[in-house]
N, C-alpha and C positions, 0 to 999 in steps of 0.2 A: 752841199757840193764840197768835195774835198779841194784843198788848195791846189794839188797837182792837177786835178781834172779841170779846174777853172783856167789854169795857165796852158795846159796842153791843147785846149780848144782854140787857142790863138794861132793864126797863120804866122809862120816864121819861127815858132817854138820847135826846137829839134829834140830836146831832151830835158826831163825834169827829174831831179833826185830829191825825194822828200825824206829828210832826216827827222822823224817824229820825236826822237829822244832829245834832240837839240832845238826842235821847233824851227827848223830852217829849210829853205828850198834852195837848191842849186839849179839854175836854169841856163841851158845853152840855147841861144837864139840867133837868128839872122837879123842884125840891126837895120837892114835895108827893108825888112818886112814888118817888124814890130819894134816898138820903143819900150824903154823901161817904164815910162809913164803909162802906157797901155797895159803892161803887165800888172803894175800896181793897181790900176783901175779895175781890172778883171778880178783881182784878189779882193778888193774892197767891196765890189758888187756881190761877190760870193760870201760876204760877211766874214772875211778874214782880216786880221789886224796886220798892218804893214808898218814896220819901224825902220827908220833910217833911209839911206839912199841906196843901200846895197853896195856890193863891191864889184866893179867891172874889171875883168881881167883882160890883158892884151890878147889879141887874136893869134 
């Protein structure tokens, strides 16, 4: 399962941009419907490595 697909399946995820060259995901999500921890857990369950805490940008 691709990293994008694993995250897109979560309720509250609005957009996923997968930069395969940089090995990063940019995820736009509704924090009232899904948490950063739930996103990380979905990636780990899909056998993707998660590093750091990510960068949360202001709304």
